[in-house]
VOTORVO-980852 format. One record per atom (N, C-alpha, C): chain; atom name; x, y, z. Coordinates in steps of 0.02 Angstrom, whole numbers, padded with zeros to 5 digits. Last residue first. Layout:
N
   kette   atom       c1       c2       c3
       A     CA        X        Y        Z
...
***
This chain:
182
   kette   atom       c1       c2       c3
       A      N    09745    07077    12086
       A     CA    09779    07139    12071
       A      C    09788    07180    12139
       A      N    09769    06869    12086
       A     CA    09762    06945    12126
       A      C    09772    07012    12096
       A      N    09788    06804    11945
       A     CA    09799    06806    11985
       A      C    09766    06888    12014
       A      N    09760    06696    11847
       A     CA    09670    06686    11884
       A      C    09748    06743    11959
       A      N    09794    06635    11741
       A     CA    09818    06723    11759
       A      C    09764    06744    11791
       A      N    09808    06505    11716
       A     CA    09757    06525    11672
       A      C    09754    06624    11716
       A      N    09918    06438    11746
       A     CA    09860    06437    11788
       A      C    09791    06480    11768
       A      N    10011    06516    11673
       A     CA    09998    06437    11660
       A      C    09936    06415    11706
       A      N    10049    06622    11764
       A     CA    10007    06642    11657
       A      C    09989    06556    11657
       A      N    10087    06588    11878
       A     CA    10047    06611    11873
       A      C    10008    06604    11791
       A      N    10232    06539    11816
       A     CA    10173    06475    11848
       A      C    10115    06520    11858
       A      N    10273    06642    11733
       A     CA    10251    06599    11716
       A      C    10215    06550    11767
       A      N    10290    06730    11880
       A     CA    10235    06748    11823
       A      C    10228    06709    11783
       A      N    10399    06639    11944
       A     CA    10322    06669    11973
       A      C    10267    06672    11935
       A      N    10480    06677    11840
       A     CA    10449    06604    11849
       A      C    10390    06602    11897
       A      N    10512    06822    11839
       A     CA    10494    06758    11797
       A      C    10464    06699    11798
       A      N    10558    06818    11981
       A     CA    10478    06859    11954
       A      C    10472    06814    11888
       A      N    10684    06742    11983
       A     CA    10630    06741    12031
       A      C    10567    06757    12001
       A      N    10719    06833    11856
       A     CA    10721    06773    11873
       A      C    10681    06727    11915
       A      N    10755    06956    11943
       A     CA    10714    06968    11875
       A      C    10694    06881    11863
       A      N    10826    06950    12075
       A     CA    10765    06953    12062
       A      C    10719    06936    11993
       A      N    10962    06920    11979
       A     CA    10939    06888    12009
       A      C    10857    06885    12026
       A      N    10957    07057    11826
       A     CA    10963    07016    11899
       A      C    10950    06951    11934
       A      N    11022    07098    11679
       A     CA    10973    07055    11725
       A      C    11000    07038    11788
       A      N    11066    07204    11615
       A     CA    11028    07224    11670
       A      C    10990    07169    11707
       A      N    11129    07164    11488
       A     CA    11177    07162    11525
       A      C    11141    07196    11590
       A      N    11003    07227    11397
       A     CA    11047    07216    11388
       A      C    11104    07196    11461
       A      N    10835    07244    11373
       A     CA    10887    07267    11440
       A      C    10943    07225    11446
       A      N    10797    07171    11260
       A     CA    10772    07216    11276
       A      C    10802    07277    11329
       A      N    10872    07039    11293
       A     CA    10854    07076    11219
       A      C    10850    07160    11233
       A      N    10819    07019    11416
       A     CA    10911    07011    11413
       A      C    10891    07045    11336
       A      N    10688    06989    11414
       A     CA    10720    07037    11454
       A      C    10781    07059    11427
       A      N    10692    06869    11332
       A     CA    10669    06947    11282
       A      C    10680    06993    11346
       A      N    10759    06781    11410
       A     CA    10793    06775    11359
       A      C    10762    06864    11317
       A      N    10649    06770    11500
       A     CA    10717    06801    11507
       A      C    10754    06818    11473
       A      N    10554    06725    11412
       A     CA    10539    06789    11442
       A      C    10592    06801    11455
       A      N    10629    06585    11401
       A     CA    10601    06624    11328
       A      C    10590    06676    11361
       A      N    10622    06540    11511
       A     CA    10684    06544    11480
       A      C    10676    06597    11441
       A      N    10483    06507    11541
       A     CA    10517    06570    11588
       A      C    10580    06594    11553
       A      N    10396    06462    11413
       A     CA    10438    06446    11458
       A      C    10481    06512    11485
       A      N    10316    06532    11302
       A     CA    10310    06469    11346
       A      C    10334    06424    11377
       A      N    10247    06678    11278
       A     CA    10291    06632    11300
       A      C    10280    06555    11322
       A      N    10179    06751    11187
       A     CA    10157    06684    11170
       A      C    10228    06641    11190
       A      N    10122    06871    11230
       A     CA    10194    06871    11193
       A      C    10193    06783    11159
       A      N    10015    06842    11306
       A     CA    09992    06859    11233
       A      C    10059    06870    11182
       A      N    10072    06781    11411
       A     CA    10020    06724    11363
       A      C    10030    06781    11315
       A      N    10127    06886    11465
       A     CA    10178    06808    11456
       A      C    10130    06790    11394
       A      N    10045    06980    11489
       A     CA    10073    06999    11416
       A      C    10120    06941    11401
       A      N    09979    06917    11608
       A     CA    09918    06933    11534
       A      C    09976    06932    11477
       A      N    10095    06948    11676
       A     CA    10068    06872    11673
       A      C    10031    06883    11597
       A      N    10109    07079    11676
       A     CA    10152    07040    11659
       A      C    10127    06966    11610
       A      N    10004    07120    11753
       A     CA    10006    07141    11691
       A      C    10058    07089    11649
       A      N    10028    07040    11890
       A     CA    09972    07045    11839
       A      C    09991    07062    11777
       A      N    10143    07124    11923
       A     CA    10138    07072    11891
       A      C    10078    07050    11865
       A      N    10084    07277    11921
       A     CA    10156    07266    11848
       A      C    10156    07174    11859
       A      N    10009    07272    12017
       A     CA    09983    07270    11967
       A      C    10040    07247    11905
       A      N    10136    07192    12119
       A     CA    10064    07219    12133
       A      C    10026    07203    12054
       A      N    10291    07239    12116
       A     CA    10253    07213    12160
       A      C    10171    07233    12128
       A      N    10406    07274    11979
       A     CA    10367    07322    12053
       A      C    10296    07264    12074
       A      N    10497    07244    11878
       A     CA    10494    07213    11918
       A      C    10440    07255    11999
       A      N    10544    07337    11758
       A     CA    10543    07351    11840
       A      C    10527    07313    11902
       A      N    10570    07201    11689
       A     CA    10625    07239    11723
       A      C    10605    07293    11772
       A      N    10446    07162    11673
       A     CA    10505    07111    11715
       A      C    10561    07160    11726
       A      N    10371    07287    11588
       A     CA    10374    07248    11665
       A      C    10397    07207    11717
       A      N    10467    07280    11475
       A     CA    10481    07334    11535
       A      C    10426    07301    11599
       A      N    10438    07157    11423
       A     CA    10506    07180    11467
       A      C    10506    07217    11512
       A      N    10306    07186    11395
       A     CA    10326    07131    11450
       A      C    10407    07128    11460
       A      N    10326    07274    11317
       A     CA    10300    07288    11355
       A      C    10291    07254    11428
       A      N    10384    07210    11223
       A     CA    10396    07284    11238
       A      C    10402    07293    11301
       A      N    10278    07114    11170
       A     CA    10353    07090    11209
       A      C    10392    07144    11225
       A      N    10179    07181    11151
       A     CA    10169    07143    11190
       A      C    10239    07117    11227
       A      N    10204    07349    11090
       A     CA    10206    07267    11073
       A      C    10190    07233    11152
       A      N    10138    07496    11148
       A     CA    10186    07459    11138
       A      C    10167    07366    11129
       A      N    10000    07560    11042
       A     CA    10018    07551    11107
       A      C    10072    07483    11092
       A      N    09968    07715    10971
       A     CA    10006    07654    10944
       A      C    10032    07644    11019
       A      N    09879    07837    10878
       A     CA    09916    07809    10934
       A      C    09910    07733    10931
       A      N    09873    07986    10787
       A     CA    09897    07903    10772
       A      C    09926    07884    10841
       A      N    09779    08114    10712
       A     CA    09811    08085    10792
       A      C    09819    08002    10774
       A      N    09700    08172    10618
       A     CA    09748    08207    10652
       A      C    09794    08180    10704
       A      N    09625    08067    10558
       A     CA    09652    08114    10523
       A      C    09705    08154    10560
       A      N    09649    07923    10674
       A     CA    09616    07981    10639
       A      C    09645    08001    10587
       A      N    09673    07774    10775
       A     CA    09681    07817    10717
       A      C    09651    07867    10672
       A      N    09711    07669    10905
       A     CA    09685    07728    10875
       A      C    09712    07770    10816
       A      N    09795    07568    10905
       A     CA    09748    07555    10949
       A      C    09689    07611    10926
       A      N    09925    07492    10813
       A     CA    09895    07548    10836
       A      C    09827    07535    10851
       A      N    10060    07421    10920
       A     CA    09987    07424    10871
       A      C    09982    07470    10886
       A      N    10239    07401    10855
       A     CA    10179    07433    10902
       A      C    10114    07414    10854
       A      N    10387    07319    10845
       A     CA    10298    07304    10831
       A      C    10250    07335    10855
       A      N    10483    07391    10866
       A     CA    10490    07360    10809
       A      C    10418    07341    10797
       A      N    10513    07513    10991
       A     CA    10478    07454    10987
       A      C    10467    07449    10891
       A      N    10676    07589    11019
       A     CA    10621    07590    10976
       A      C    10597    07508    11007
       A      N    10729    07586    11199
       A     CA    10743    07606    11129
       A      C    10666    07589    11096
       A      N    10644    07543    11333
       A     CA    10727    07502    11292
       A      C    10733    07514    11221
       A      N    10619    07683    11455
       A     CA    10593    07632    11377
       A      C    10643    07606    11366
       A      N    10617    07747    11543
       A     CA    10617    07674    11597
       A      C    10617    07630    11514
       A      N    10625    07873    11502
       A     CA    10694    07859    11527
       A      C    10676    07797    11560
       A      N    10478    07905    11471
       A     CA    10523    07887    11451
       A      C    10585    07864    11468
       A      N    10388    07930    11575
       A     CA    10408    07854    11578
       A      C    10485    07817    11524
       A      N    10349    08026    11577
       A     CA    10383    08028    11603
       A      C    10407    07978    11632
       A      N    10271    08104    11479
       A     CA    10306    08070    11450
       A      C    10360    08049    11513
       A      N    10076    08109    11486
       A     CA    10147    08133    11506
       A      C    10194    08075    11479
       A      N    09927    08150    11526
       A     CA    09963    08114    11448
       A      C    10038    08166    11453
       A      N    09870    08213    11608
       A     CA    09851    08167    11616
       A      C    09902    08123    11553
       A      N    09941    08347    11648
       A     CA    09979    08292    11633
       A      C    09964    08217    11652
       A      N    09835    08422    11706
       A     CA    09841    08443    11645
       A      C    09907    08406    11597
       A      N    09710    08326    11766
       A     CA    09769    08362    11776
       A      C    09817    08366    11722
       A      N    09542    08348    11738
       A     CA    09581    08309    11707
       A      C    09638    08329    11732
       A      N    09400    08383    11677
       A     CA    09433    08388    11733
       A      C    09484    08351    11749
       A      N    09369    08390    11532
       A     CA    09359    08332    11569
       A      C    09373    08328    11644
       A      N    09429    08530    11511
       A     CA    09364    08506    11481
       A      C    09342    08447    11519
       A      N    09553    08513    11531
       A     CA    09519    08565    11549
       A      C    09438    08543    11542
       A      N    09596    08418    11467
       A     CA    09626    08399    11531
       A      C    09555    08471    11547
       A      N    09581    08481    11323
       A     CA    09564    08422    11358
       A      C    09545    08410    11418
       A      N    09689    08572    11325
       A     CA    09644    08587    11311
       A      C    09586    08532    11335
       A      N    09823    08494    11361
       A     CA    09801    08553    11406
       A      C    09719    08559    11401
       A      N    09823    08419    11246
       A     CA    09811    08361    11315
       A      C    09773    08422    11371
       A      N    09848    08532    11175
       A     CA    09796    08492    11150
       A      C    09765    08459    11216
       A      N    09986    08571    11226
       A     CA    09919    08630    11231
       A      C    09865    08570    11209
       A      N    10049    08462    11211
       A     CA    10049    08477    11278
       A      C    09993    08537    11260
       A      N    10036    08442    11046
       A     CA    10010    08403    11106
       A      C    10004    08402    11171
       A      N    10124    08537    11007
       A     CA    10058    08555    10997
       A      C    10005    08500    11037
       A      N    10258    08508    11083
       A     CA    10208    08596    11079
       A      C    10134    08579    11089
       A      N    10292    08389    11000
       A     CA    10275    08390    11089
       A      C    10241    08462    11108
       A      N    10214    08321    10902
       A     CA    10238    08364    10897
       A      C    10252    08382    10987
       A      N    10246    08175    10988
       A     CA    10252    08222    10935
       A      C    10219    08258    10898
       A      N    10269    08059    11131
       A     CA    10216    08084    11073
       A      C    10255    08159    11039
       A      N    10257    07935    11222
       A     CA    10296    07981    11181
       A      C    10261    08022    11140
       A      N    10154    07909    11384
       A     CA    10166    07896    11326
       A      C    10213    07942    11288
       A      N    10051    07862    11500
       A     CA    10131    07855    11485
       A      C    10134    07854    11419
       A      N    09907    07947    11566
       A     CA    09944    07894    11489
       A      C    10014    07907    11487
       A      N    09829    07871    11717
       A     CA    09859    07922    11660
       A      C    09896    07893    11591
       A      N    09775    07809    11798
       A     CA    09744    07885    11801
       A      C    09779    07903    11743
       A      N    09675    07640    11720
       A     CA    09743    07681    11717
       A      C    09721    07753    11735
       A      N    09616    07480    11706
       A     CA    09605    07576    11722
       A      C    09671    07588    11730
       A      N    09557    07332    11631
       A     CA    09626    07387    11644
       A      C    09599    07437    11642
       A      N    09492    07276    11533
       A     CA    09452    07267    11625
       A      C    09502    07328    11648
       A      N    09552    07238    11442
       A     CA    09503    07281    11424
       A      C    09470    07320    11502
       A      N    09698    07211    11410
       A     CA    09668    07186    11436
       A      C    09621    07252    11455
       A      N    09773    07251    11283
       A     CA    09788    07187    11305
       A      C    09727    07173    11378
       A      N    09753    07382    11239
       A     CA    09771    07346    11197
       A      C    09762    07271    11224
       A      N    09727    07495    11345
       A     CA    09696    07500    11250
       A      C    09696    07445    11214
       A      N    09775    07433    11458
       A     CA    09692    07463    11450
       A      C    09670    07453    11362
       A      N    09901    07432    11424
       A     CA    09882    07377    11443
       A      C    09799    07375    11430
       A      N    09927    07584    11415
       A     CA    09946    07511    11339
       A      C    09886    07462    11362
       A      N    09913    07621    11517
       A     CA    09862    07660    11472
       A      C    09854    07613    11420
       A      N    09995    07576    11607
       A     CA    09913    07544    11620
       A      C    09873    07572    11560
       A      N    10156    07571    11467
       A     CA    10115    07582    11542
       A      C    10027    07526    11544
       A      N    10134    07657    11317
       A     CA    10146    07610    11389
       A      C    10120    07611    11436
       A      N    10114    07722    11156
       A     CA    10096    07708    11245
       A      C    10098    07648    11262
       A      N    10162    07859    11084
       A     CA    10164    07798    11076
       A      C    10157    07782    11157
       A      N    10077    07982    10959
       A     CA    10094    07950    11014
       A      C    10106    07873    11025
       A      N    10081    08091    10858
       A     CA    10089    08039    10838
       A      C    10084    08016    10922
       A      N    09965    08220    10758
       A     CA    10011    08207    10812
       A      C    10020    08114    10807
       A      N    09931    08377    10683
       A     CA    09936    08301    10681
       A      C    09987    08283    10739
       A      N    09826    08515    10673
       A     CA    09899    08487    10691
       A      C    09881    08417    10684
       A      N    09730    08619    10665
       A     CA    09737    08606    10594
       A      C    09823    08545    10601
       A      N    09652    08650    10788
       A     CA    09711    08687    10772
       A      C    09771    08660    10715
       A      N    09563    08553    10768
       A     CA    09533    08621    10756
       A      C    09600    08678    10742
       A      N    09640    08440    10772
       A     CA    09602    08448    10699
       A      C    09601    08525    10698
       A      N    09664    08435    10896
       A     CA    09718    08449    10875
       A      C    09687    08451    10792
       A      N    09519    08415    10936
       A     CA    09580    08453    10970
       A      C    09609    08474    10921
       A      N    09511    08291    10895
       A     CA    09442    08334    10867
       A      C    09489    08403    10881
       A      N    09594    08212    10970
       A     CA    09601    08210    10890
       A      C    09558    08281    10874
       A      N    09540    08227    11101
       A     CA    09622    08242    11093
       A      C    09625    08257    10989
       A      N    09423    08152    11079
       A     CA    09435    08236    11092
       A      C    09494    08259    11073
       A      N    09485    08027    11056
       A     CA    09445    08046    11010
       A      C    09436    08139    11028
       A      N    09540    08000    11183
       A     CA    09578    08019    11103
       A      C    09546    08054    11057
       A      N    09435    08000    11265
       A     CA    09490    08081    11278
       A      C    09521    08082    11218
       A      N    09374    07880    11239
       A     CA    09352    07941    11204
       A      C    09378    07999    11228
       A      N    09481    07801    11276
       A     CA    09463    07814    11196
       A      C    09411    07879    11172
       A      N    09462    07813    11387
       A     CA    09540    07817    11355
       A      C    09519    07845    11293
       A      N    09339    07743    11408
       A     CA    09348    07834    11434
       A      C    09399    07846    11402
       A      N    09369    07640    11390
       A     CA    09315    07661    11356
       A      C    09319    07727    11349
       A      N    09433    07567    11489
       A     CA    09469    07584    11398
       A      C    09428    07625    11347
       A      N    09427    07705    11606
       A     CA    09433    07645    11588
       A      C    09447    07638    11512
       A      N    09527    07772    11751
       A     CA    09495    07787    11666
       A      C    09512    07701    11641
       A      N    09506    07828    11902
       A     CA    09537    07785    11848
       A      C    09507    07776    11798
       A      N    09477    07983    11990
       A     CA    09464    07922    11960
       A      C    09481    07895    11908
       A      N    09581    08088    11958
       A     CA    09541    08077    12039
       A      C    09527    08027    12014
       A      N    09721    08101    11856
       A     CA    09650    08083    11839
       A      C    09611    08054    11934
       A      N    09881    08086    11884
       A     CA    09816    08141    11864
       A      C    09753    08153    11867
       A      N    09994    08031    11935
       A     CA    09949    08000    11931
       A      C    09892    08083    11934
***
C-alpha cells in the first residue's frame, strides 16, 4: 500500500489520465490488467477505495518510469501501481472489461467471474467478503454451487473446506441485498 489516503474511483481515473499523458510525452503505449481493490473501484463498486493498483502491465520499463513520474507529481509511493498480485492470478482472463482507453494507455479490469474466484480463493475476512458478495451478484451466481464451480475452474484442485463455508456465507449475504459491513 503506497498511498497515504485511499484513492476513490474518480482519483484513480485522474491518475490513469495523467499516466496516459506521461506515456504520450515519451511516445509510449501501454496496457494494464487490473485486479484487487482498484478493479473493484473502477469496474464494480464506485464507492470502493483502494491504496494502490494491483496490475499486470506491459511494457514494464516504460510503465515503471511513467508510474514513478505520476507518483512524484501526486505525492504517491513509487509502487502505487504494482504487480505484487501476479502470483495469485489464475491465468489469463478471457473476458476483461475495458475501463479506460486512450491512444497511449489501455486499462482493463478482471471480469466479475475472475475477480470472484480470486476473492473466494484468498478467503480473507473483511473487505474481500464484501467485494465477493458484490461480484457474486454481478457474475450472475444464483447458488453457492455455481460459485464453487467457478472457483474450481479457476483454481483446479485447490478447493478447501473453508471455501465451501465462505461461499455459503457470501451467497446468503448477497441474497440479503449485499448489506455487509466493510
